[in-house]
C-alpha beads as a LAMMPS data file, in Angstrom:
LAMMPS data file: protein, C-alpha beads

95 atoms
94 bonds

1 atom types
1 bond types

-500.0 500.0 xlo xhi
-500.0 500.0 ylo yhi
-500.0 500.0 zlo zhi

Masses

1 110.0

Atoms # bond

1 1 1 23.944 176.642 -387.314
2 1 1 20.826 175.051 -385.824
3 1 1 18.409 173.903 -388.498
4 1 1 14.826 175.119 -388.080
5 1 1 12.204 172.416 -387.585
6 1 1 9.615 171.773 -390.241
7 1 1 6.090 172.948 -389.329
8 1 1 3.940 169.825 -389.485
9 1 1 0.523 171.430 -389.017
10 1 1 -2.013 172.214 -391.700
11 1 1 -1.438 174.769 -394.414
12 1 1 -4.686 175.828 -396.092
13 1 1 -5.732 178.366 -398.705
14 1 1 -8.882 179.403 -396.796
15 1 1 -8.831 182.760 -395.006
16 1 1 -8.204 183.114 -391.284
17 1 1 -11.868 184.141 -390.825
18 1 1 -13.106 181.066 -392.696
19 1 1 -10.840 178.834 -390.601
20 1 1 -12.158 180.333 -387.355
21 1 1 -15.770 179.947 -388.495
22 1 1 -15.162 176.285 -389.319
23 1 1 -13.523 175.657 -385.929
24 1 1 -16.080 177.612 -383.866
25 1 1 -13.437 180.084 -382.663
26 1 1 -13.034 183.841 -382.988
27 1 1 -10.311 185.616 -384.938
28 1 1 -9.473 187.636 -381.824
29 1 1 -8.438 184.350 -380.143
30 1 1 -5.344 184.316 -382.378
31 1 1 -2.273 186.375 -383.045
32 1 1 -1.731 186.622 -386.805
33 1 1 1.783 186.481 -388.232
34 1 1 2.708 186.788 -391.870
35 1 1 5.016 184.172 -393.334
36 1 1 6.951 185.036 -396.481
37 1 1 9.483 182.890 -398.296
38 1 1 11.446 184.022 -401.321
39 1 1 13.881 181.551 -402.775
40 1 1 14.405 178.884 -400.147
41 1 1 17.061 177.165 -398.121
42 1 1 19.765 175.277 -399.925
43 1 1 18.806 171.668 -400.598
44 1 1 15.110 172.224 -399.793
45 1 1 12.043 172.775 -401.914
46 1 1 10.220 176.088 -401.514
47 1 1 7.473 174.251 -399.612
48 1 1 9.921 172.763 -397.079
49 1 1 11.639 176.133 -396.701
50 1 1 8.290 177.853 -396.126
51 1 1 7.366 175.298 -393.440
52 1 1 10.693 176.018 -391.680
53 1 1 9.812 179.708 -391.414
54 1 1 6.388 179.131 -389.823
55 1 1 6.500 179.933 -386.084
56 1 1 6.608 176.613 -384.198
57 1 1 3.696 177.616 -381.949
58 1 1 1.351 178.171 -384.917
59 1 1 -1.860 176.156 -384.975
60 1 1 -2.389 176.494 -388.726
61 1 1 -1.238 178.584 -391.678
62 1 1 -4.068 180.177 -393.652
63 1 1 -4.199 182.106 -396.930
64 1 1 -1.303 180.030 -398.262
65 1 1 -0.364 181.142 -401.734
66 1 1 2.357 179.870 -404.020
67 1 1 3.096 182.796 -406.279
68 1 1 5.262 180.749 -408.590
69 1 1 8.417 182.257 -409.895
70 1 1 9.310 185.867 -410.341
71 1 1 12.057 187.097 -412.593
72 1 1 14.633 189.541 -411.336
73 1 1 18.031 190.739 -412.346
74 1 1 21.272 189.587 -410.817
75 1 1 24.414 191.602 -410.282
76 1 1 25.449 190.826 -413.857
77 1 1 22.000 191.689 -415.275
78 1 1 21.217 188.106 -416.140
79 1 1 17.644 187.009 -415.509
80 1 1 17.105 184.796 -412.486
81 1 1 13.988 183.116 -411.193
82 1 1 12.876 183.050 -407.580
83 1 1 9.966 181.097 -406.106
84 1 1 7.708 182.970 -403.677
85 1 1 5.208 181.701 -401.058
86 1 1 3.125 183.653 -398.543
87 1 1 0.658 182.788 -395.771
88 1 1 -0.711 183.804 -392.384
89 1 1 0.228 181.810 -389.286
90 1 1 -2.462 181.687 -386.558
91 1 1 -1.080 181.458 -383.043
92 1 1 -3.609 180.910 -380.283
93 1 1 -3.508 183.659 -377.644
94 1 1 -3.104 182.574 -374.042
95 1 1 -6.251 183.104 -371.927

Bonds

1 1 1 2
2 1 2 3
3 1 3 4
4 1 4 5
5 1 5 6
6 1 6 7
7 1 7 8
8 1 8 9
9 1 9 10
10 1 10 11
11 1 11 12
12 1 12 13
13 1 13 14
14 1 14 15
15 1 15 16
16 1 16 17
17 1 17 18
18 1 18 19
19 1 19 20
20 1 20 21
21 1 21 22
22 1 22 23
23 1 23 24
24 1 24 25
25 1 25 26
26 1 26 27
27 1 27 28
28 1 28 29
29 1 29 30
30 1 30 31
31 1 31 32
32 1 32 33
33 1 33 34
34 1 34 35
35 1 35 36
36 1 36 37
37 1 37 38
38 1 38 39
39 1 39 40
40 1 40 41
41 1 41 42
42 1 42 43
43 1 43 44
44 1 44 45
45 1 45 46
46 1 46 47
47 1 47 48
48 1 48 49
49 1 49 50
50 1 50 51
51 1 51 52
52 1 52 53
53 1 53 54
54 1 54 55
55 1 55 56
56 1 56 57
57 1 57 58
58 1 58 59
59 1 59 60
60 1 60 61
61 1 61 62
62 1 62 63
63 1 63 64
64 1 64 65
65 1 65 66
66 1 66 67
67 1 67 68
68 1 68 69
69 1 69 70
70 1 70 71
71 1 71 72
72 1 72 73
73 1 73 74
74 1 74 75
75 1 75 76
76 1 76 77
77 1 77 78
78 1 78 79
79 1 79 80
80 1 80 81
81 1 81 82
82 1 82 83
83 1 83 84
84 1 84 85
85 1 85 86
86 1 86 87
87 1 87 88
88 1 88 89
89 1 89 90
90 1 90 91
91 1 91 92
92 1 92 93
93 1 93 94
94 1 94 95
């Protein structure tokens, strides 16, 4: 299995609109893609796992939220905890 590369760009909690305003660009200049990570890859923190799921062509990830842990039930009805992160990847559209 080929391991996904870690996204090394910025991850911010500002909105996509706020990011565009600060950069002097328009929201329509980007394709927006949601990034969602529940749990994580074995041997990685949730943050590293999240970065692996960001599209490599993304310029930035906005609206990044760490939702902490959620409790669910396993097959044997024992409580388990899962970490959850979400964000929006901005990918610049080609002219």
